[in-house]
N, C-alpha and C positions, 0 to 999 in steps of 0.2 A: 510574684505573690500568688498563692493558691486561692481559688474562688470556690463557690459551692458547685460550679460546673466542672472543675478540674481536679478537686481533691480526691475523687474516687480513682482517677488514673494514677495518682500518687500512691494511694493505698494499694492498688493493684500491682504496682511495681514491687512493693514489699512482698506480696503474695507470690509473685513469680520468682523472686530472689531466694526467699526464705520459707515460703509456704505458710506464712503467718503475718498478721499485722497487729499493731496496738490500737486499743479502743481510742477514737478521737475525742470522746467526751472528757470534759474537765474533770479532775479528781477521780479518774478511773484508770487503774493499772491492768486491766484485763487484756490478756493476749488471746487473740482469736486465731486458731488454726484451721485453714480451709484451703480449698483449691480455687483456681480462678473462676471455674464455672459455677461455684456455690458462694462466691464472695458477696454478692448483693443480698442473698437470702441470709447468710450468717450475720451481716451487719444489721439488717432490719430486725432479725430475731433477737439480737442482743440489746438493741435499742428499746424494743418493746418490753423486754422482760427486766431490764435494769434501769432504764431512764425514762419511764412513762411520765415523770413530773416535768419533762421538757427543760431539763437544766441545760445551761449553755455549754457547748462543747467547743474545742479548739482544734485548729488545724495547724500542724507543725511542719515546717520545711525541713530539708535535709540537714540544715545547721541547727536543728532543734530549737529554734527561736520561734516564739509565738508571733505570727504575722497578722492574724485577723480572727475575730470572735464571730461566730455564728449562732443564732439561736436555732433550736431543733426544729421549730415550725417551718424554718425556711427550707428545710430538706424534706418535709413531710410529702409534699406533692411529687417531688422528684423520685422519692422511694416508692410511694404507694401507687403511682401510675403504672408501675411495672407488675403489680400483683392484683389479684382478685381475692374475694373472700375465700374461695376454694383453695387458695394457696397456703392457707393457715396450717393445713395438715403437713405441709412440707417443711414447715419452719422447724419442727422438732427432729427432722432427719439430720443425720451427720454425714460426713464424707464416707464413712464406712458402709452406711445404707446405700448410698449412690453406687459405690463400687460393687456391692453385692447385686444391686439391680442390673448394673452393666454386665456382670458376669453371667447372670441368669439369662439375660437377652442373648448374650453371645452363645451360651450353651444351647438354647432353643433354636437359634438361627442355623448353627452348624448342624444340630441334629437333623433338621429338615433335609439338608443336602446329602449328609452322610447316609441317612436311611434310604433315601431315594436311590442313591448310586449303588450301595451295597446289595439292594434287592435286585439290581439289574433290570428294573422295570422301565427305566427311561434309557434311551440310547444316548451316547456321548454327544452326538451332534445336537440332539434335542435339548440336552442340558446346557450346552454352550449357548444355543439360541435363547433358551429360556433366562439364562443369566443376563445376557446382553439386553433383553427386552425389559427385565425387571430393574436392571441398573438404570436404564433410561427413564423408566417410570419413577423410581426413587428420586432421581435428580430433578425431574420435572415438578414432582410433588414438593420436594424440599425447596426449590426456587419460588414456587407459588406461595408456600406458606411464609417464607421469608418477606416477600413483597407484601403480604397481608399485614405482618407484624410491623414492618417499617412504616406502613401508612397509619397503623392504629397508634404506634408508640413513637411519635416524633421525638427526636433528640436522643434516642438510644441506638443509633445506627451502629456504633462500635460494638456495644454489648450484644446486640443481635447477631452481627456478623461473626462475632467470636463464639457465641453459643452454637451457632450452626456449623461452625468450623470443628468444634470439639465434641459436641453432644448430639449431632445427628447421627445416631447409632446405625439406623437402617441403611442410610447412603453410604456411610464409611464401611459397613460390612460388604455391601455389593461391590465396592471398589477395592476390597481387600485382594491383593495379588494372589493369596492362597486359594482364591475361588476361580482363578482364571483357567486353569488347566487341569486335566486328570491327574497328572503327577503330583501337582501341588495339593489337590484335594485329598489324594491318597496320603500324602505326607501329613497333612493336617489331621487326618483321621487316626493315624498312628499315635499322635500326641493326645487326641481326645477321647479315643475309645480304647477299651481293653482288647488288644488283639493278641491272640496266643498262637504261636507257630505250631503246627500239627507235628506230632511225633510220628515218624514213619517206622512201620514195623517191617523189617526186612524179610520176615518169614512169610508175609502176605503180598500178593501182587498189588502194586500201586500204578494205576494206568495214568497216562498223561490226561490232563483235564483242562477245560477251557477257562476255568477260573482258579484263582490262587488258593492254595490248600492252607487256609487260615480260618480261625473262628472269629467272627465279628460279633462283639457283645457290648451292648449298651448298659448304662447303669440302671439297676432295678429302682432305686430310690427317686432318681430323676424322672424316670418314666412314670412312676405313680404320681409324683407331684404335678407333672405336666397333665395327666389325665384328670386330676382333681381340679386343677386351675381351669382346664378347658371346659369342664362341666359345671363350674362355679359350685363346687361342693359345699353344702351347708350341713355340717355334722349335727347341728341341733334340731334339724327338721326330720321327722319320720324315722328317728333312730339312725340317721346317717344314710338312709336309702331313698330312692325316689318314691313319690306318692303312688298310690295304686291307681291304674287306669280305671276309667268309669265303668266299663263293662265288668271288671273284676269286683268293684264295690257293689254293683248290682247283684252279682251272683252271690256275694257273701250274705246278702239279706235272706237268701234261701238255704245257704249251707255255710255254717261257720267253720266247717272243717276243710274248706277249699285250700288246695295247694296250687298256687298261681306263680310262684317264684322261689328262688333259693332261700329267701328269707323265711318262707313258710316251712322249710324243711328242718328235720332233726339235726342235720349237719350244721346249719347256721347257728342253732341254739347251743350245740356243743362247742363249736368254735368260738362263739362270742363269750361263752362262760370261761374260756381259758385266758381271757384278757383282763388285767386289773380293772376294777371299777373306774379308777381315776383316768384310765386311758381309753374308755369306751366313748363312742362306738368304735369298734375295731375296723381296720381297713382290710377287707376280704378279697383275696387274689385268686384269679383262675389262670392257669397256664395251659395253653393249647399248642401242641406240637404236631407237625405233619411234614410230609415230604412232597415236593412238587417238581415238575420237570420244566427246565428252562428251554428245552428244545420243543418247538412247535410240532415237530414230527412225532412227539411222544415215544421217544426212544426208551427202550426197557433198560438200557445200560446206566449204571450209576454215574457215568461220566458227565452226564448233563443234568443231573438232579441235585437239588440243594435241600437241606434240612433246616426248617425254621421253627422258632418257638416264639409264641406271642403271649402277651400279657393282657388280661382283662380285669379291670377293677369292678368288682360286683357292686360296690356301693353306689355307683353312678349309672349303671346300666341294668340292674337286676329288674326283671319283670317287663322289660321293653322288648320289642322286636329286634332280633340281632341285625347288626349292620357292620360291614367291613371297618368302619371308622373307629369302632370301640375296641378293636384289637390292635395292640401296639407291639411293634417288632422288638424283641429283646435279643435274639441270637439268630444268626445265620451261618451256615457252614456247608461246604460241598458234602454230599452224601458219602463220597469215598472216604473222606476223613473220618467220619462216623463209623463206617464199617471196618476200616482198617485199624483205628485206635480204640474202638470199643465204646459202648454207651457211657460207662462210668467215667472214663478219662475225659471225653469231649463234654459231658455235662457238668463236670466239677467246677469250673469257673462260675457257671451260672448258679450252681446250688450254693456255693460259698457267698455270693452276692446276696442271695435270698437269706441265708442264715444271718448275714450281718444286719439286714434290715428287720428281720423278725426279732432278732435279739435286742436291738437298740431302739426299735420303734421309729416313728416318723414324726418330725416336727412340721406342722402345717399351720401357718398363720399364727405362730407363736404358741401353739398348744401341741402337746405331745400325744400321739395316737398309737395304739398297738397295731401291729401288722401281723397277719396270719395267711399262710397258704392254705386255701380252703379246698380247692378242687384242681385236679389234673385231668386233662381230657385229650383224647386222640383216637384214631381208628383202631381196629383190632391189632394190627401189627405194632403200632406205636404204644398202645396200652401194655402189650406184652413186654416191650422194652422198658417201659416205666416201672413195671412191676418186678423186673429182675429176671425176665424170661427171654429166651432168644426171639428176635423179631422175625422169625421165620417159622411158620407153623409146622413145616415138615420136620423141624428138630425139636418140637415141643411135645413131650409125652403127655402133659396135662394141658388141655386146650383152654381151660377157664381159670384165669388168675384168682379168682375169689373162691374157687371150690376145688375139689380133687376129681373132677370129671376128666377121664382120660380120653385121649384121641381114639384109642381102640374101642372104648365103649360107645362114643359118639358115632362111629362109622358102623360098628357091627351089632348094636343093640337091637332086640326084637320086640321089646315091650317098653312102655313108658316108664314102668317102675324101675328098670335097669338104670335109666338116666337119673331118676329121682333119688335113688339110693346114694349116688355118688355126689349129685349137685347139692343135697342137704348137708353135706359135711363141709362146712364153711372153713375158710382159711382165716385165722386171726393173728394177732401180733405174737402170741405165744407159739402157735404152730409154724408161723413163718420162721421165728427164731430157730426152732427145732429143725426145720428144713434146710436152713443155712448151714448146719453143722454136717450135712450130708451132701455137699455140693458135688463131690466127685463120684457120688453113687447115683446113677440115672433113676433108679427106682425109689430110693429112699429120699432123694432131694424133691420128689414130687413136682418136677417142672421148673424149679428155680435154678438159675445159672449164676446169679450174683445177687449181692444185697443192693436193692434199689438205693441210688444215690440220694433220692428225695426223703429217704427215712432219716437222714442226718439233720433235717430241718426240724427245729424245736416244734413241739405241739402237732406233729404231723407223722402219719405212718400210712402207707398205701393200702393196708388192710382195713383202716377205719371205714365205717359205713359212710358211703357218700364221698370218700376222699378221691376216688378215681371214677370218673363218670364214663359210662358206656356210650359210645357213639352209635345210637341205635340205627341211624341211616345207613352206616357202613355195615353193621352187623346183620341187618335184615336185607337191605336192598342191593348190597354188593356182596352179600353172603348167601344165607340160606334161601331166602325168597328168590334170588336171582336164578338159581339152578332149579328150584321147585316150580317156578312159573314156566320154565321151559318144559318140565315133565308134564305139567298140566295141559299145555297147548299140544304137545306131541301126542298125549294120550287121547285127547278129544278128536284130533285129527285121525288117529288110528282107528277110532270108533265110528268114523264117517260122519261126524257131526258138521264137519266142513272140510273143504280141500285145502291143501297148504297154499295153493295159489290164491284161493279166496282170502285167506288170512294175510297173505303179503299185500294183496290189493287193498284191503281194509286198512292196514297200517299206513300205506301211502297216502290214502284219501282222507284219513282221519284228521290230519293236521289242519285241513281246511275249516274244521269246525272249532278249532281252538284259537285262543287269543293270547297276546302278551307273553309272559314268561312260559306259560304252558306250551305255547306254540313253538317257542325256541327250544324248550327241553325235549319235545316229542321227537323221536327218531322214526323215520319212515322207511327203513331198510331192515327187512327180516331175512337172514341167510337161508339157504336151501335146507330142506328138512334133514338131510343127512349130516349137515354141519351145525345144527342147531342144538347146542349143549347148555346154553344159558342166555339170558337176555343181553343184548349187545351194548346197552347203554351204561352210564354211570349210576350212582346210587339215587340221584334226584330224578332222572329219567325213568329208572325202573320203578321208582315209587309212583310216578305218573301212570305207568302202564297198569299197575295193580289197581289204581283208583278208577281208571276208566275203561278197563277191558270188559266189564260186564255190559257196557252200553253197546258192544258189538252185537248183542243178541236180544235187544230190546223187542224186536218184532216177534220173538218166539213166545208161545203160550207157556203158562205155568206148568202144564202137563207134559211138556217136551221132555224126552228121555235124556237129553243133555243135562238137565238140572237134577237128575237122579244118580249121576255117575260119582265115583269116589274122587275123580279129578276135580269136578265142580265143588265138592265138599271141601277139598284141600284149598281151592281158590278162595272160597268164602271165609275159611278160617284165617288165611293170610290177610284178606281184606279187612276183617273185623279187627285183627291185631294192628293193622296199619292205621285204622281210624283211631284207635285208642291212644297209640303211642304218639300220634300227631296232635293230640288235644293241647289247646293253649293253656287250659286250667283243668286240673284233676282233683278228685276226693278219694276217700277211702273205698267208695263203691266202684269207682273206675279201676282202681288197682285190683280189687277182687274180680272184676269182669276180665281184666287182662289176664290174670292168673288162670281163669277158667278157659279162655280162648287159647291160651298157649298149650294147656293140657290137651284141648280138643285138637289142635293142630299136630301136636306130637303123636296122638293116638292115631289120627288119619294117615300121617306120613309113614307110620310103621305098619 
């Protein structure tokens, strides 16, 4: 005979065999389809929605004969002891929702390991060690929680044991055999990520490389959803963007025209206007691409370099100080693959994925939002490639993607006006299309070598104002200012304002006066005078030199001849530009001053 303590086991047998069970209440022919793990929730939900009047229900044995009647009150405590008021929200979920949650968890779990390994930022031995430690931690945590539940819910030992055996997702994932070895993790990656074998061009040399010649590409939609979830995105607050920082709010009381973030830009307003009102606020994306060296010896060979593309969701980070955590890896490939197969070919899968997301939108928490590619960003070489030009400046006849300034004019100009005449002729969608018709004519194509793959993305074109962001740090501190600062120092030394040995000594000693990141970035080695062609550091350290170089001569009087030289005027022009482009918030007056100082700089340098 079945009792109130054993009838659940009987119904569970039906679920295991058929995936369903008949409602045990009298005069109810309702069939409940469920899984073992959701059995109790389903039964409780059905009883509360259909049998709140506490009608008598029956328990039937295998021979379909009624053995004993029970009143519903007899089971109330048995059921309700397993649930709290917070569990009411779960009662409306079905097995499909549970399966979706499990898949989402599974996707995020594997994304962590695949991203870490394919970036090659963690050694294999460290990954294996990390997995073993996390596996032990997950097991200990699971055992501890199980003991807690067994002590709180006596009489439910079998159900708790079964739940932990089936639904302890984190522990089950750590004990997944596919996580155990490099080979199995790579095999799992092939199933879960879109991996495209590179096409080898026999007309170009392909050197042996230390990493496999494949493109690793994660899903754009899943990456966006992960970023929104991680930052608890609330689309109904502040038009889907973060609230402004307090110092920005204070500045706005004095200047309503303050430009403190992407949301204040014309670009934001134009992109948002392209989204249907019912799908606003739109999800605005920024792509950042760069090449970095896996070899700690900084080899110039492409053999050890990889090309990476990151995604940044502006809705959750705009106006905040940048951090590595907000950039999410989308694509990684050996630089040899990029250079052998071409920019258009290697970027095609990523562009296709973005097109799909932009075309279909993104459903987040049951609501559809429009998605737009707002910004592309990279250093000078990367920007040229994004624009459809060679990523090698020696092969580019027109050095500025947004204008028709030629390399010949840039190098040989004698006056500022010669530069302005060409720079003021801007490139737009129409002229870009015209240039594409002359790709095989170096002069008529005006710098273009191919149609940018990003132009295929709806509502986007590389010539749109603000669509491609200039990386000022690279353009200034790894470009023009890097060599001009060397000219300044050499000129002042030639004029006997200091000896070269004095300058070298000052660089070595200056580090002692710096702290934190500044001290780390400052370089204390200046080469000999005959080998000094440009500043020896990267763009961040070169910026530091420009900021602090004037402090070398604080003990000099204002009438000192050093401050009357052309070299000093050139340094001051660079310093003023550096201060303006590093502003955390700007307005129309700042942009006017920047234009003025750039003109001054060009006049002095010529």
